[in-house]
RORO-989578 format. One record per residue: residue in one letter; x, y, z negated of N, C-alpha, C, O, CB in turn. Coordinates in steps of 0.001 Angstrom, whole numbers, plus 500000, padded with zeros to 6 digits. Last residue first. Glycine has a CB too. Layout:
% RORO-989578
AXYZXYZXYZXYZXYZ
...
This chain:
% RORO-989578
X453592813710936424454745813881935532455174815314935527456131815669934838455912812984935948
X450141813074936305451275813759936946452382813964935926452161814325934770450837815125937554
X448499810005936202448910811166935426450150811775936060451117811061936327449178810785933949
X445839808728937987447285808897937916447614810145937108447046811213937336447901808986939331
X443171806969936381443673808193937038445192808266936863445752807941935816442984809480936443
X441987803713937105442753804564936195443293805765936950443822805609938051443909803775935538
X438767802842937951440129803126938416440807804078937436440252805094937019440116803734939851
X436672800329937225437096801628936707438548801840937119439442801110936689436927801713935143
X434059798678938632435521798844938675435868800244938216435390801228938780436085798581940107
X431616796514937690431967797935937695433487798044937605434112797578936653431269798705936510
X430122793960939655431108794395938651431447795868938799431549796389939910432385793562938760
X426614793813940110427946793981940696428912794472939631428556795307938800427908794968941891
X424644791444938307425026792823938625426454792891939161427350792158938743424889793715937383
X422902788849939654424132789160938932424570790564939289424840790849940456425249788137939255
X419456788502939200420565788952940039421763789307939176421654789959938137420147790160940898
X418131785524937743418390786977937682419595787348938542420593786631938607418627787429936219
X416262783205939481417559783497938893417799785004938880417677785668939909418679782777939664
X412995782534938555413889783209939497415197783540938786415227784068937675413228784502940074
X411171779715938042412115780627937388413049781220938436413792780505939109412928779892936281
X407915779514939153409322779170939382410222780218938727410028781426938864409626779065940906
X405223778751937050405940779765937822407405779358937941408038778925936978405808781172937160
X403195775926937431404260776585936683404991777574937592405325777269938737405250775543936099
X399760775953937832401072775825938470402099776599937661401894777748937271401035776333939938
X397341774154936301398098775402936178399487775187936753400277774380936261398179775875934692
X394356772898937201395796772642937293396513773975937277396305774818938149396156771829938579
X391510772042935461392261773126936103393752772812936055394313772504935003391969774489935414
X388557770372935581389992770201935378390730771281936148390574771404937363390459768789935823
X385626771351933895386408771328935133387882771202934795388387771830933864386149772601935982
X383881769189931591384536770435931996385317770240933290385617769120933705385471770941930886
X381341768092929567382035767833930827382581769144931364381832770099931568381090767160931866
X381433767326926053381081768195927178381909767823928403383023767311928291381297769683926812
X380172766133922906380976765924924115380507766874925200379322767201925271380884764452924604
X378896767275920701379711766073920525380674765907921695381845765582921503378817764826920389
X377911770257919192378311769596920438379229768421920127380205768552919390379015770594921394
X375152770692917009376607770558917174376922769789918447376275768785918748377238769848915952
X372469770690916568372945771414917749374456771343917928374986771880918900372523772854917666
X372064769298914148371575768722915418372132769392916669372258768751917713370082768801915459
X374821769004911939373792769885912511373364769357913880374218769002914693374318771349912633
X375163765738910357375690766894911096374547767735911637373428767244911780376609766437912252
X373932763486909381373886764686908551374467765912909239374283767028908751374620764442907268
X371833761023910679373057761796910884372926763126910146371913763813910279373330762028912407
X370562758145909285370308759577909449371635760308909575372475760226908678369480760141908260
X369268754965909898370486755781909864370115757239910135369427757530911113371537755271910909
X366957753569910311367400753730908928368654754561908780369075754843907658367629752402908320
X367910752120913358366825752480912455367339752535911015368066751648910569365659751474912577
X370918753461914866370057752370914416368968752889913473369099753958912876370892751283913718
X370973756220917208371483755457916081370468754390915676369311754421916096371802756388914890
X371982758274919761371064757196919421371690756337918323372785755798918484370724756337920674
X372252761816920081372854760526919733371787759510919333370816759844918654373869760699918593
X371198764295920416371055763353921535371580761955921204371369761016921972371783763889922754
X371881765846918259370484765434918359370248764424919485369209763763919509369606766650918574
X374513766495918871374247765520917811372822764984917925372587763795917709374471766155916421
X374710766747922486374635767293921136374366766172920137374035765048920516373539768377921044
X376535766861925386375804765962924500375883766545923092376968766803922571376385764496924551
X376352768597928488376794768537927098375940767524926335374754767362926622376712769938926431
X377461769389931809376608768631930879377235768608929484378455768600929322376388767179931393
X379353770543933458378482771421932677377591770705931680377020771342930794377634772207933591
X379390768018935867380003769247935377378986770122934649377903770400935163380631770022936533
X377588765075934676378227765914935687378724767206935051378512767458933864377249766222936844
X377064761624933779377182763042933462377900763797934575378707763233935313377920763229932138
X376973758934934008376000759703934797376080761211934527375241761975935006374589759208934502
X378925757877932297378990757550933727378064758412934579378337758608935764378647756095933936
X379141758016929597379331759267930334379304759061931845379628759980932597380644759908929932
X377713756839926780377904756465928181377980757743929008376996758474929112376747755533928689
X378864756438923614378406757464924533378742757037925954379914756889926300379042758838924200
X378108754623920667378657754634922028378024755744922866376812755957922829378436753271922707
X379092754623917416378067755184918301378689755300919678379689755996919850377541756584917786
X379760751864915138380165752933916042378962753437916825377933752765916893381267752448917001
X378554750241913191380009750398913180380476751555914052381494752175913743380671749119913641
X375710751128911181376317750662912421377790751013912425378224751952911758375610751270913648
X372745750677909077374104751116909362374602750583910698373988749690911282375038750678908251
X370867748863906551371048749448907882372499749860908062373373749448907299370107750665908090
X370698748023903982370136747132905002370312747679906416369937747013907382368664746897904728
X371644750045902392372460748832902519371974747927903639372752747146904188372461748065901211
X370903753108904186370766752164903085371608750925903361372203750784904429369286751780902872
X372650756148905109371817754985905381371793754071904159372569754248903220372331754221906622
X373958758971906763373426758416905518372530757239905858371734757317906793372643759492904702
X376964760137908372375617759559908376375252759027907004376114758682906197375514758441909413
X378963762226910284378647761789908929377198761320908896376303762036909347378888762931907895
X380784761216913203379725761972912544379526761416911145379879760272910863378401761917913357
X383691761657915315382905760918914332381823761827913767381926763051913839383809760367913198
X384794763312917122385134761893917277384455761017916223384614759797916225386645761708917200
X383589765996918888383472765279917615383824763810917847383211763147918683382028765421917015
X384454766534921513384572767565920482384511766943919088385286767315918206383461768618920644
X385930765298924171385249764795922985385489765780921851386586765852921297385746763361922604
X385470766192927398386163766624926185385342766163924987384199766584924807386372768182926165
X385991764810930630385172764959929435386050765375928263387207764970928151384420763647929114
X386554766446933810386944765550932730386006765764931548385311766777931474388424765784932315
X386960766854937375386277767115936120386725766101935070387218765024935409384746767066936310
X388292765997939566388376767430939298387632767820938033387657768987937641387831768212940470
X390032762895938761388957763691939332389144765160938960390013765521938166387583763177938850
X391542760778937629392054761534938798390951762311939510390940762377940739392724760579939793
X388728759429936190390144759214936445390551759914937743389980759671938806390461757702936517
X386067759542935784386806760774935541388304760621935778389065761570935591386565761243934134
X385002757060936070384746758024937149385555759307936993385714760068937947383268758363937201
X385451755700933665386369755476934786386212756515935891387182756825936583386151754094935360
X383976755662931391384577756944931757385505756831932969386257757760933264385346757508930577
X382455753774929868382213754006931303382738755369931759382035756127932425380714753905931608
X382301755321926575382355754165927475382030754600928902381418755645929124381371753059927010
X383580756518923537383186756877924905383357755657925805384415755028925810384029758083925440
X382489756424920245383244755709921268382705756070922646381507755944922897383175754179921038
X382764757866917079382166757999918415383073757292919413384282757524919432381963759510918810
X382342756429913751383146756916914876382363756952916181381425756180916378384373756049915047
X380759757570910927380596756634912038381384757178913238381110758289913692379070756432912398
X381349757822907497381652758373908819381509757275909875382070756189909732383086758983908852
X378717757808905016379957757307905589380159757960906942379242758584907477379938755757905713
X376702757619902064377173758315903256378504757741903710379304757258902909377303759822902991
X373898755708900889375256756222900767375662756845902088375022756613903114376249755102900354
X371222754534898870371707755190900084373119755705899840373477756086898726370761756353900512
X369790751529897628370735752631897442371172753213898778371462752470899716371957752159896653
X368315749306897940367629750581898129368555751784897988368142752923898206366500750700897144
X370147747223897450369369747231898685368743748591898962368652748992900122368287746176898623
X373262748558896124371987747864895991371196748018897282371537748852898121371179748409894783
X376736747901896863375571748784896823374315747933896635374306746742896947375472749647898125
X380232747773896314378942747101896210377827748129896124377947749118895400378908746167894989
X383020747986898225382085748821897471380721748129897488380132747927898550381996750278898075
X386178746530898108384779746330898483383908747207897599384034747185896374384366744830898356
X389446747011899257388421747448898312387043747165898894386767747517900041388575748954897981
X392497745085899563391285745685900110390326746047898982390380745472897895390605744728901110
X395927744450900516394903744659899488393682745289900150393807745953901179395439745562898319
X397439743770902731398006743543901411396948743621900314397057742936899296399104744549901141
X397176742334905898396515743134904869397051742755903498397113741577903144394983742944904922
X398323742368908780398906741826907549398386742667906379399059743591905921400491741834907605
X397430743767910844396644742595910476397183741902909227396572740975908696396611741617911628
X399342745774911254398041746137910674397187744946910262396304745090909416397275746964911652
X402432746061911047401629744839911173400261745074910533400023744636909407402351743618910506
X403597748463910564403913747828911839403123746542912076403142745995913179405387747532911905
X402499749001907992402395749962909096402594749288910446401824749530911376403418751081908922
X400502746639906251401821747093906670401683747952907922400864747672908796402766745892906927
X397565747858904515398305746908905348399664747483905699399937748662905473397517746566906631
X394673748125902694396082748491902722396832747422903510396743746233903206396662748642901274
X391393749389903208392353748289903270393759748866903273393999749957903791392116747402904527
X388161750330901882389512750627902370390342749358902406390037748379901725390197751689901485
X385509749403901803385818750809901530387183751200902090387341752263902691385775751078900026
X383334747447903338384781747538903132385157749009903006385126749759903982385570746854904303
X380346746931901448381032747376902670382503747568902332382864747819901182380402748708903241
X377735744694900325379010745399900178379414746014901520378888745657902574380119744435899660
X375361743079898473375538743955899621376810744767899390376941745447898372374289744889899832
X375876739737897346375944741180897082376009741918898413376632741447899364377182741537896187
X374701736614896075374998737488897210374948738959896795374099739371896005374010737229898359
X376165734076894074375250735219894164375678736139895303376866736413895478375208736000892822
X378095732135893798376761731716894190375747732838894316374585732584894632376265730737893225
X380415733626893245379839732743892224378381732394892529377540732362891631379934733400890845
X379627735754895788380546735588894669379848734779893583378814735194893060381023736967894120
X379328736624899139378896735699898087379996735526897047381137735199897372378512734330898688
X378146739482900853379297738706900387378846737860899198378078738321898354380502739642899994
X376608740984903621376447740203902400377721739415902101378292738770902980375243739251902522
X377324744391904596377076742989904899376975742248903571377229742826902514378206742384905813
X377330747719906030377212746773904930376968745349905434376476745137906542376086747198903996
X379751749717907627378522748935907762378483747872906666379484747205906405378427748278909175
X382181750940907690381011751767907388379696751024907535378634751646907565380998752971908278
X384413749711908641384489750241907283383265751080906917383300751843905951385745751074907124
X383468746743910477384252747961910301384295748386908848384225747559907938383687749083911152
X382105744437911115381391745485910382382174746784910218381601747813909860381016744975909035
X383830742839912739382379742843912937381701744063912322380819744658912941381780741588912351
X386448743264911846386147743383913278384645743524913521384234744257914420386686742163914039
X386165742739909112386620744055909576386257744284911038385812745369911415388134744192909389
X385434740055909175384496741035908630384870742445909083383996743251909402384467740959907089
X387789738944910190386550738829910961385513739832910483384786740403911296385988737411910864
X389543739519908079389798740095909405388538740047910274388251740993911006390954739345910104
X388362737945906063388436739401905913388651740084907261388024741101907555389564739781904945
X388765735376907060387396735865906834387364737377906710386437738021907200386799735231905575
X391547735253907057390833735214908325389402735720908178388885736407909059390831733799908882
X392135735314904250392610736370905152391814736414906453391442737495906910394087736168905462
X389723734760901756390530734182902827390878735264903843390014736042904248389783733008903512
X390001736803898846389235736287899975390203735707901001391357736124901091388349737401900610
X389465737859895444390342737407896514389478736792897610388371736320897351391404736384895986
X389131740388892839388657739310893700389747738899894681390812739513894741387388739738894456
X388279742046889890389381741583890739388933740353891523388420739394890947390646741260889888
X385816744504889529386126743077889446387257742715890398387199743040891584384882742236889758
X384267747019887720385341746716888663385816745283888452386173744894887340386519747711888500
X380793746342887126382124746689886654383161746311887709382948745388888496382429745986885312
X377995747732888777378861746574888538380219747069888057380725748087888528379011745704889828
X376492749796889821375843748879888876376675747629888609376129746584888255374479748476889400
X378145751244891542377433751930890464376921750969889401376918751295888214376278752720891030
X381183749280892091379966749971892505379284750593891301379773750488890177379009749010893224
X383709747007893355383150747921892363381908748593892930381624748478894122384193748980891935
X386286744676893761384907745038894101384349745901892976384494745576891798384018743762894326
X389525744271895153388712744664894005387322745032894516387191745633895582389365745859893221
X391923741747896214391126742949896355390384743265895078390581742618894050390154742806897498
X394276739721898062393721740232896807392935741525897050393238742291897965394850740477895778
X393868737188900402394129738617900246393503739086898938392310738870898722393568739432901458
X395600734088901128394469734831900583394869736301900430396053736623900341394011734231899213
X397568732288901710396886732946902824395587733613902366394612733689903113396593731935903938
X398978731552899514397881730669899897397043731246901040395944730763901313396995730400898695
X400657733642899050401256732409899569400201731406900028400488730519900832402140731771898506
X398932735425897849399342735678899233400001734455899852399910734255901063400296736867899295
X398742734260895274397554734422896116397952734562897581397384733902898452396734735649895667
X401301734467894286400725733142894476399514733204895408399297732309896224400327732535893124
X401589737243894119402493736471894982401930735084895276402066734582896392403876736343894328
X399618737934892204399512738374893593400382737543894525399943737180895616399893739835893706
X398505735224890039399374736354890355399302736668891852398974735804892665400834736054889930
X394979734379889615396409734087889768397194735361890062396623736426890300396632733057890891
X392370735150889626392944734770888328394451734541888395395126734512887366392266733515887811
X389657736648891081391112736522891137391659736252889743391439737024888810391754737794891734
X386720735108892334387366735856891267388866735606891317389303734482891566386788735464889887
X386065735222895876386279734504894626386889735441893601387502736448893955387183733273894842
X383747735401898610384821735954897805384894735189896481383915734593896033384606737475897562
X382700734807901853382797734234900514384002734818899797385129734751900290382895732692900577
X380517736539903974381897736330903552381897735814902117381172736331901267382729737646903673
């Protein structure tokens, strides 16, 4: 991705279909930058917010990852601002890698279902490694099966920091709870009080 130094006002930048941002890191001063909107969207789709990639600024390449983005609530692709975190090749950093469940069609309208206990894990890796997501194939799992952190497959150079025995996903039985029918309370019989005749 090619980034440029930001010198114009924000309104002028956005009118040119560019997105303003800032790049920072341990060994670099905070720098105001801008990037083509389409290039930023492609980088987000390819690398997410936890995988490093190379960005070129003034002819020099930097290892960066997208730390955060600000966008409109109803228009997530309309990015208003973004943060790039620069890292060195040997520097390690931590980030959250999301868990994605695939091939779960067999559980549709079945007597068993999967329960995703952890939807992300914390991982440590260098600038040259990392991954956007961890896929879990549940097509061959059966009732009672469990997937632990130690069973997850990650890219070379990625270390998961969660406890190895933590449960990520389990297959459970689907139980249908029948709602009890509300019984109408019996209406108590009216109490008739007869007035006593008073003798004259």
